LUMNU-561108 format. One record per residue (C-alpha): x, y negated, z negated; residue in three letters; residue number from 1. Coordinates in steps of 0.5 Angstrom, whole numbers, plus 500, padded with zeros to 3 digits. Each point is the difference from the previous one (the first is absolute). Last residue first. Layout:
BEGIN
+-----+-----+-----+--------+-------+
!   X !   Y !   Z ! koltor ! marke !
+-----+-----+-----+--------+-------+
!   X !   Y !   Z !    ALA !   NUM !
...
+-----+-----+-----+--------+-------+
//
This chain:
BEGIN
+-----+-----+-----+--------+-------+
!   X !   Y !   Z ! koltor ! marke !
+-----+-----+-----+--------+-------+
! 514 ! 487 ! 450 !    GLN !   221 !
! 499 ! 504 ! 506 !    LYS !   220 !
! 498 ! 507 ! 498 !    SER !   219 !
! 505 ! 505 ! 501 !    VAL !   218 !
! 501 ! 507 ! 506 !    VAL !   217 !
! 506 ! 505 ! 498 !    SER !   216 !
! 497 ! 506 ! 503 !    GLY !   215 !
! 502 ! 500 ! 507 !    GLN !   214 !
! 505 ! 493 ! 500 !    LYS !   213 !
! 500 ! 494 ! 498 !    LYS !   212 !
! 492 ! 498 ! 501 !    PHE !   211 !
! 498 ! 494 ! 497 !    ILE !   210 !
! 493 ! 499 ! 498 !    SER !   209 !
! 495 ! 495 ! 500 !    ASN !   208 !
! 495 ! 505 ! 503 !    ALA !   207 !
! 501 ! 507 ! 499 !    PRO !   206 !
! 505 ! 504 ! 506 !    VAL !   205 !
! 496 ! 506 ! 502 !    VAL !   204 !
! 503 ! 506 ! 503 !    GLY !   203 !
! 507 ! 500 ! 504 !    ARG !   202 !
! 505 ! 495 ! 501 !    VAL !   201 !
! 507 ! 501 ! 502 !    CYS !   200 !
! 504 ! 494 ! 498 !    SER !   199 !
! 506 ! 497 ! 503 !    THR !   198 !
! 498 ! 492 ! 498 !    PRO !   197 !
! 496 ! 501 ! 494 !    TYR !   196 !
! 493 ! 499 ! 500 !    ILE !   195 !
! 496 ! 494 ! 497 !    ASN !   194 !
! 492 ! 500 ! 498 !    SER !   193 !
! 495 ! 494 ! 501 !    ASN !   192 !
! 494 ! 505 ! 502 !    ARG !   191 !
! 501 ! 507 ! 500 !    GLY !   190 !
! 503 ! 504 ! 504 !    ILE !   189 !
! 498 ! 506 ! 503 !    VAL !   188 !
! 504 ! 506 ! 503 !    THR !   187 !
! 496 ! 505 ! 505 !    GLY !   186 !
! 506 ! 502 ! 505 !    PRO !   185 !
! 507 ! 498 ! 496 !    ASN !   184 !
! 502 ! 492 ! 500 !    LEU !   183 !
! 507 ! 500 ! 502 !    VAL !   182 !
! 504 ! 495 ! 497 !    SER !   181 !
! 506 ! 497 ! 504 !    ASN !   180 !
! 499 ! 492 ! 497 !    CYS !   179 !
! 496 ! 500 ! 495 !    GLY !   178 !
! 492 ! 499 ! 500 !    VAL !   177 !
! 496 ! 494 ! 497 !    GLU !   176 !
! 493 ! 501 ! 499 !    VAL !   175 !
! 496 ! 494 ! 500 !    GLU !   174 !
! 493 ! 503 ! 501 !    ASP !   173 !
! 500 ! 507 ! 500 !    GLY !   172 !
! 503 ! 505 ! 505 !    LEU !   171 !
! 497 ! 506 ! 502 !    MET !   170 !
! 505 ! 504 ! 503 !    ALA !   169 !
! 501 ! 505 ! 506 !    GLY !   168 !
! 495 ! 505 ! 502 !    MET !   167 !
! 499 ! 505 ! 505 !    LYS !   166 !
! 498 ! 507 ! 500 !    LYS !   165 !
! 494 ! 497 ! 495 !    LEU !   164 !
! 494 ! 504 ! 497 !    GLY !   163 !
! 502 ! 495 ! 494 !    THR !   162 !
! 500 ! 505 ! 494 !    GLU !   161 !
! 502 ! 497 ! 494 !    ILE !   160 !
! 504 ! 503 ! 494 !    GLN !   159 !
! 500 ! 499 ! 493 !    LEU !   158 !
! 505 ! 502 ! 495 !    GLU !   157 !
! 504 ! 494 ! 501 !    GLY !   156 !
! 498 ! 496 ! 506 !    LYS !   155 !
! 500 ! 504 ! 506 !    LYS !   154 !
! 497 ! 498 ! 507 !    ILE !   153 !
! 500 ! 506 ! 504 !    VAL !   152 !
! 501 ! 500 ! 508 !    VAL !   151 !
! 499 ! 506 ! 504 !    LEU !   150 !
! 504 ! 504 ! 502 !    LYS !   149 !
! 507 ! 499 ! 505 !    LYS !   148 !
! 505 ! 503 ! 496 !    ASP !   147 !
! 504 ! 494 ! 501 !    SER !   146 !
! 494 ! 496 ! 498 !    LYS !   145 !
! 498 ! 495 ! 505 !    VAL !   144 !
! 500 ! 492 ! 499 !    ASN !   143 !
! 506 ! 498 ! 497 !    SER !   142 !
! 500 ! 492 ! 499 !    THR !   141 !
! 506 ! 497 ! 501 !    ILE !   140 !
! 505 ! 495 ! 497 !    SER !   139 !
! 506 ! 498 ! 504 !    GLY !   138 !
! 500 ! 493 ! 498 !    ALA !   137 !
! 495 ! 498 ! 495 !    GLY !   136 !
! 493 ! 501 ! 500 !    MET !   135 !
! 496 ! 495 ! 498 !    HIS !   134 !
! 492 ! 499 ! 497 !    SER !   133 !
! 498 ! 493 ! 501 !    LYS !   132 !
! 492 ! 503 ! 500 !    TYR !   131 !
! 500 ! 507 ! 500 !    GLY !   130 !
! 503 ! 505 ! 505 !    LEU !   129 !
! 496 ! 506 ! 503 !    ILE !   128 !
! 503 ! 506 ! 503 !    SER !   127 !
! 500 ! 505 ! 505 !    ASP !   126 !
! 507 ! 498 ! 502 !    GLY !   125 !
! 505 ! 495 ! 498 !    VAL !   124 !
! 507 ! 501 ! 503 !    TYR !   123 !
! 504 ! 494 ! 498 !    ASN !   122 !
! 507 ! 497 ! 503 !    TYR !   121 !
! 499 ! 494 ! 497 !    HIS !   120 !
! 494 ! 495 ! 500 !    PRO !   119 !
! 494 ! 503 ! 496 !    VAL !   118 !
! 497 ! 494 ! 497 !    GLN !   117 !
! 493 ! 500 ! 498 !    VAL !   116 !
! 497 ! 493 ! 500 !    LYS !   115 !
! 493 ! 502 ! 502 !    ASN !   114 !
! 498 ! 508 ! 499 !    PHE !   113 !
! 504 ! 505 ! 504 !    LEU !   112 !
! 495 ! 505 ! 503 !    VAL !   111 !
! 504 ! 506 ! 503 !    VAL !   110 !
! 499 ! 505 ! 505 !    ASN !   109 !
! 507 ! 500 ! 503 !    LYS !   108 !
! 505 ! 494 ! 499 !    LEU !   107 !
! 507 ! 501 ! 501 !    GLU !   106 !
! 506 ! 494 ! 498 !    THR !   105 !
! 506 ! 499 ! 505 !    SER !   104 !
! 500 ! 493 ! 498 !    ASN !   103 !
! 495 ! 498 ! 496 !    GLY !   102 !
! 492 ! 500 ! 498 !    VAL !   101 !
! 498 ! 493 ! 497 !    VAL !   100 !
! 493 ! 499 ! 497 !    ALA !    99 !
! 497 ! 493 ! 500 !    GLY !    98 !
! 494 ! 502 ! 501 !    LYS !    97 !
! 499 ! 507 ! 501 !    GLY !    96 !
! 503 ! 506 ! 504 !    VAL !    95 !
! 495 ! 505 ! 502 !    ILE !    94 !
! 502 ! 506 ! 503 !    ALA !    93 !
! 497 ! 506 ! 504 !    SER !    92 !
! 506 ! 501 ! 505 !    GLY !    91 !
! 507 ! 501 ! 501 !    ARG !    90 !
! 503 ! 493 ! 498 !    VAL !    89 !
! 507 ! 500 ! 501 !    PHE !    88 !
! 504 ! 494 ! 498 !    ALA !    87 !
! 506 ! 498 ! 504 !    CYS !    86 !
! 501 ! 493 ! 498 !    HIS !    85 !
! 494 ! 497 ! 495 !    ARG !    84 !
! 493 ! 501 ! 500 !    ILE !    83 !
! 498 ! 493 ! 496 !    GLU !    82 !
! 493 ! 499 ! 497 !    ALA !    81 !
! 497 ! 493 ! 500 !    ASP !    80 !
! 493 ! 502 ! 502 !    GLU !    79 !
! 499 ! 508 ! 500 !    ASP !    78 !
! 502 ! 505 ! 504 !    VAL !    77 !
! 495 ! 505 ! 502 !    ILE !    76 !
! 502 ! 507 ! 503 !    LEU !    75 !
! 497 ! 506 ! 504 !    PRO !    74 !
! 505 ! 500 ! 503 !    GLY !    73 !
! 507 ! 500 ! 502 !    ASN !    72 !
! 505 ! 494 ! 499 !    LEU !    71 !
! 508 ! 501 ! 502 !    CYS !    70 !
! 503 ! 494 ! 497 !    ALA !    69 !
! 506 ! 497 ! 505 !    THR !    68 !
! 496 ! 494 ! 502 !    PRO !    67 !
! 499 ! 498 ! 492 !    ALA !    66 !
! 493 ! 499 ! 497 !    VAL !    65 !
! 499 ! 493 ! 497 !    LYS !    64 !
! 492 ! 500 ! 497 !    ALA !    63 !
! 496 ! 493 ! 501 !    SER !    62 !
! 497 ! 503 ! 506 !    LYS !    61 !
! 497 ! 506 ! 496 !    ALA !    60 !
! 502 ! 506 ! 504 !    ILE !    59 !
! 495 ! 505 ! 502 !    TRP !    58 !
! 502 ! 507 ! 503 !    ILE !    57 !
! 494 ! 504 ! 502 !    ASN !    56 !
! 503 ! 502 ! 507 !    ASP !    55 !
! 505 ! 494 ! 501 !    GLY !    54 !
! 501 ! 493 ! 498 !    LYS !    53 !
! 493 ! 498 ! 498 !    LEU !    52 !
! 501 ! 493 ! 496 !    GLU !    51 !
! 498 ! 497 ! 494 !    TYR !    50 !
! 498 ! 493 ! 497 !    LYS !    49 !
! 495 ! 497 ! 505 !    ASP !    48 !
! 498 ! 507 ! 502 !    GLU !    47 !
! 496 ! 501 ! 494 !    PRO !    46 !
! 501 ! 508 ! 497 !    LEU !    45 !
! 494 ! 504 ! 501 !    THR !    44 !
! 503 ! 505 ! 506 !    LYS !    43 !
! 506 ! 501 ! 495 !    GLY !    42 !
! 496 ! 502 ! 495 !    LEU !    41 !
! 497 ! 506 ! 503 !    ALA !    40 !
! 507 ! 502 ! 503 !    VAL !    39 !
! 503 ! 499 ! 493 !    ILE !    38 !
! 495 ! 505 ! 496 !    PHE !    37 !
! 500 ! 505 ! 505 !    ASP !    36 !
! 508 ! 500 ! 499 !    SER !    35 !
! 500 ! 500 ! 493 !    ILE !    34 !
! 495 ! 505 ! 498 !    LYS !    33 !
! 504 ! 506 ! 499 !    GLY !    32 !
! 504 ! 496 ! 494 !    LEU !    31 !
! 494 ! 497 ! 497 !    VAL !    30 !
! 499 ! 506 ! 494 !    GLU !    29 !
! 507 ! 499 ! 498 !    TRP !    28 !
! 498 ! 493 ! 497 !    PRO !    27 !
! 495 ! 504 ! 495 !    TYR !    26 !
! 494 ! 498 ! 498 !    THR !    25 !
! 497 ! 499 ! 507 !    ALA !    24 !
! 493 ! 497 ! 502 !    GLY !    23 !
! 503 ! 493 ! 503 !    GLU !    22 !
! 508 ! 501 ! 501 !    PHE !    21 !
! 500 ! 499 ! 507 !    LEU !    20 !
! 496 ! 493 ! 499 !    ASP !    19 !
! 505 ! 497 ! 496 !    LYS !    18 !
! 505 ! 501 ! 507 !    ALA !    17 !
! 502 ! 492 ! 501 !    ILE !    16 !
! 503 ! 501 ! 493 !    THR !    15 !
! 502 ! 496 ! 494 !    GLN !    14 !
! 492 ! 500 ! 498 !    ASP !    13 !
! 501 ! 507 ! 498 !    LEU !    12 !
! 504 ! 499 ! 494 !    ASP !    11 !
! 503 ! 507 ! 500 !    TYR !    10 !
! 502 ! 505 ! 495 !    LEU !     9 !
! 495 ! 500 ! 495 !    GLN !     8 !
! 494 ! 500 ! 504 !    SER !     7 !
! 503 ! 505 ! 505 !    ILE !     6 !
! 500 ! 505 ! 494 !    LYS !     5 !
! 506 ! 504 ! 498 !    LEU !     4 !
! 500 ! 497 ! 493 !    THR !     3 !
! 494 ! 502 ! 499 !    GLU !     2 !
! 502 ! 507 ! 501 !    MET !     1 !
+-----+-----+-----+--------+-------+
//
């Protein structure tokens, strides 16, 4: 359980959403609070750095947003972030400083820490992506189980009830996800770990590991 804690996965100084995590132990506990948090935080953002662009949509003046992007609130796009051609933000999203949301990428109810990259054909829903984490082209977070039951996080014999019907993936800082991978509901990936391309991941991947396939995870040397 210790390895799944917010303190083990994230550097909270690398997100404008630091206060969102206050009082929480595990990252999935804050998923239901993202929307209200954005609305409250947005109203406090300095007008010399951020512009109110729509209904509860705050965009940093230094951010780059393609005219073809579709943005829905509540949303905060932090400084120097880039929202590229045909990105689709469904709402309840925080895009961190220097983060990249790319071509045809869809976001919904997420926190992207600073310098996260989801640059090509990604779906990220009900998820939290840590500092400098990167999802390769076509990789997605699957956030609803096929049987529609509540998401359970599995770590060996341990099973953790989240109480959530929708939960994607919790990616620690500097995680690398290979192209066309699927992160199944309730996936938690520890800091500095790599996921091989075309992987189907479920459960917990320890920090500083390489996920080659289900059942084959090795420590980085």
